[in-house]
N, C-alpha and C positions, 0 to 999 in steps of 0.2 A: 046456482053454483055454490058448492061447499068449499070455501076457502080456508076452513079450520082443520080439515082432515089432513093427516100427514102425507107427504108425497110418497110414491112407491119407491122402495129401495132397490128393485130389480127391474131392468129393462130387458125384454126378450124381443128380438127382431128376426123374423124369417117369413118368407112367402110359402114355405113348405108345410103344409097342414099336418102331414104325418109327423114331422120333426116337432112342430108346435105342440101337438098332443103329448109327445113324450116330455117336452120341457114343462108343460103345465102340470103334468102328473107329478114330476119331481118337485115343482114349486109347491104344489098342494101338500105333498108329504113333508115339506119343510115349513109348512104354515106361512108361506110367502104369497102375497097377491101381487103379481108383476104387472107392469105396464107393457102392453104388447103393441108392437109396430110391424105392419106388414109391408112397408114400402120404405125406400131409401130416404125420401124427404123427411118422413116421420122419425126415422132413426137418427138423422143428423140433427133434427130439431130437439130431440130428447137426449142427445149424446152426453150432456153434462148433468142431467137431472137425477140420476141414480147412482148409487155406490157400486153396483155390479151391472155390467152390460153383457148379455149373452147374445152373440150374433151367429145366425146360421150361415153355413158355407155359401148358400145362395146369395146372400147380401154382402158377404165379406169382400168379394171381388169388386162389385161396384162401389163399395165404401172405400176401399183402398185407392180407387182412381180419383176420388175427391180429396184425398190426403186429410183425413180427420185429425183434429188436434189431439196430441198425445195426452192420455189420461190413464191412470191406474184402474185396475178392476174390470178388464175386458177379457172375455173368453170367447173363442171361436169354436163352434160345435159343428161336427159332421158325423159321418157314420164310419163304421169299421171298413166299409168298402172304399172310402176315399184314399187316394194316394198321397204322395208327398206334397202335392199342390196345396193341401189343407194347411200345412205348416208355412208355406210361402204366403198364403192369404193371411194367416195369423201374424206373421212378421210384418207384412205390409200395413196392417192396421194398428200395429203396436200392441197386440194382445199379450196378456200375461201368461195365458195357458191355452192349450188345445184339448178338447174333449171329443173322443170318438165314442158314439153311443152304439150299442149298450154297454160296451166294456168299461167306459170311464164314468158310468153313472154315479158310483160312490164319490168320485172327485167333484163332480158338478153338484151333487147333493150337499157336500160339505161346504162348498162356496155359498150356496144358497142359504144354508143354515147360519153361516158366518154373518150374513147381512143383518140378521135379527139383533146382533150385538153392536151394530154400527159399522159402517164401511169406511174406506179411505176417501178422502176429499179430492175432487178434481181441481184443476187450476181455476181460480176465480177470475172471471171475465165479465165485466159489467158494461153494457151498451146503453147509452143515453140518447134519446131522440125527442125532439119537441113535438108536442101535439099540434102546434100551430107555430107560425112565425114569431120570433121574439119570446119564446116561452121561458128561456133561461136555462136550457138544457146544457149548453156549452159551459156556462159558469158553474153549474152544479157538477158536471163531469170533472172540470178542473179542480174544484174543491175536494171532491172525493179522492182524486189522485194525489193531491198535495197532502191531505191529512193521512191517507194510507201510507204514504212515503214517510211521514213523521212518526207513524206508529211502528216503523221498522219493517214494513213489507217492501220487498223490492217491487217497484211499481213502474209501469210504462203507460203513458197517456198518448193515445193515438187519435189524431184529428182526421176523421174520414169524410169531412165535408169541405170540398175545395171552394165552395161558394159561401161559406159561412164567414163569421167575423174574424176567425183566426184565434186559436188557443194560444199561439205564441204571443200575440199582443196582450192578452190577459195576464200572461206570466212575465212579460217584459223581456223575452229572449229572442225577439224577431231578428236582431242583428248578431246573435251569437253563432259561432261557426258550428258546422255539422250538417249531416245529410237531411234532405227533405224528400217528400214523396217522388218528385220527378227523377231523382237519382236512382230510384228503386223500380222504375217502370218495367224493366226487363226481368225483374226477379220472378222466378218461378221454381217449383220444386222445393227442396229443403234448404232454407237459408240458415247460415251460421248464426246461432242465437247470440253467442258472445260478440261476434262481429257487428251484428245489428245494434246491440246496446252501446258498444264503444264508438259507433259512427254517429250517434244521434246527439243533438244538444241536450243539456240537462240543467235542472235547477235543484241544487242541493241533493243530488243523487237521483232525482226523478227524471227519467228519460222521456223525451217528448218527440213524437214524429208528427210533423205538420207540413204546410205547404210553403213554397216560395212565391215569388211574384210572376212566375211564368204563366203561360196560357193553358197549361195542363189542367183539365177539369174532370177527366174520366180516368178511372183505374181499371185495368184488366182484373177480373175476378181471381185469376191465378196469382196475381201479385198480392192482392188483399189476403188471400188464403194463406200464402207463404209467410207473409209478414206477421200476421196474427199468430200463426203456428210458432214462429221463432220467438215472438214476444211471450207466448205462453210457456215455452221452454226455459226462458231466461229470467222470469220474474215470478212473484207471488201473486200480483194483482195487475190485471190489464184493464184499462179504462178506455172505452171507445166512445167518441162523439160522432154520431152518424146523422146524415141528412134524412129528410122526410121522403125524398123522391125514390121511386122504384128503380133499382139498378142492380145488376147481378153482383157487382162487387160489394155494394152495401148489404145485399141479402147474405153474403158470406159472413159479414160482421155479425148480423143478428143470429145466424145459424150457429156460429161458434161461440156465442156468449152464454155464460152461465144464467144470466138474467138480463132482461131488457127493461129499462125504466123509462116510461112515457111521461114526460113533464107537461103538465096541463094547467094553465091558469084557471082559476075558479070564476069564469064568466061564461055566459051563454054561447057567445060566438066561438070561443076557444074550445069549449066542450063539444060543440057541433062539429068543428074541424077535426078534433081528436077522434070522434066517433067514426069518421070516415077512414081514418088511418088505422084504427084498432083492428078492423077486419083483416086487411092484408098483413099486418104485423103478426097476428095469431098464426098465420100459415107458416111463418119462418122463425118465430121466437118461441123458444121452449118454455120460458118462465117470464111472462109479460105482466108487469105491475105498473101502478100509477103513482107518480109523485105530484100531488095537488099543490099548486102555488097560489097562495092567498091573494085574492084580488077583490078586496072589499069595495062596495057591497057585492055579494055574489053567492052562489050556492056553497054549501059546506064541502070540505074535502071528502067526507063520507058520501055525500050526495053525488059528487063528481064520479067517484069510483063506482057507485052503484049504477049510475046512468051508463057508464062505459062497460059495465059487467066485468070489471077487472079488480083484482085485490089492490088495496091501498098500501103502498110501501112506506110512505111517510108524507108529512105535510112540509111545505117550504114557506115560511113566514115572510113578511114584508121587511125589507131592509132599505130604508129610503136613502141611506148614505152610500149604498153600493155603487150606483151608476157614476156618481161624481168621483169616487175613489178610483174606479177602474179607468175612467177618462184621464185621470192623473197618473196612470201607470202603476197603481197599487192594487194588490189582490188581498183585500182584508179578510182575515179568518180569525178574528179575535173570539175568545171563548163563548161569549154571550150572543154572537150574531146568529140570526136565523139560518144563514147559509151553513155556518159551522155545525149547528145542531142537526140540520137535515143530513149533511154529509156524514156526520158521526153515526147517526141512526142507521144509514145505509151500510156503513162499514160494520157496525155491530151485527146487522142482519145477515150479511153475506160472507164475512171473513171470520176466521177463528180468533179466539183471544190470544192464542200463542202463535206468533208468526212463524217459528221454525217448523210447525206442522206442515206448512206449504213449501218451505224451501227445499229445493232439490239440486242435485249436481247439474250443471249446465252442459248438455251435449253440444258439440259443434257440428 
């Protein structure tokens, strides 16, 4: 696996071989090598990975039915024989433009050429999952959200694991007023982004969606999809803490994420457990990377990533004071702590230096 080559800047998705031939011809003329997806799952998995997404009419309708997260740089492509339904499909997927081939070839060729100079950035959504029980993914997710918020990014932290320890406990807001997941169980379709942010408890401006003490342990996938979509419309950074179990709602979280961070302690048992999880994650996560947590003595972070055949995002060092501090209701993020260094590294990797690049008007 070559983890050093730059990712493709253009995603082309269609099952129509004739259309694909035309698209590849235009891409070659623009000196662009696209990522090609022929099925809806692949399109959804790669939705955030490229600056330009070109979707054929044949996949636009099924894509609209799953309500993709809004992002810039989407073009729906059809033929001159297509009727007004082509524009409806484009509207439903949030496309910026419609191209009817061959008449609109110059327009599409221009958009392909523009990607060589760098494209627009989609909303940043980071999913965290433990490679084994007790890996520390929840703590790292909370740290990334807190530090992202301190950097000036409008941030929402979403706890997608009803059986976990609870992000609210780590942040000390378990008794604060505001909505939790059970209040949103019937949510489907387009949720008001502004209303969601205003309904949630927050910590210094960081919005947090977690669980109450009810017996609710399963979310409908439509609810997860709608909530994440609203979060992406109202924030610059969305951080998801997701469980290891296979679940349609959990899969929605992975599919809608910019990147998935698999947190793995550097010991033989943990790496073996993570290896079993990495296969299913590859099927739904578009950009899957490893955060290797030091567990001396044990294999190195590089060895863990190599064994899992995944890129290494960062290392997480040992902080022996962290468990006691969190038991006392504190969330220590001092400058020199290993947790802070790892979270800062991830933010530098996935978010821009200038927060306003991500900030958008919030639609309701």
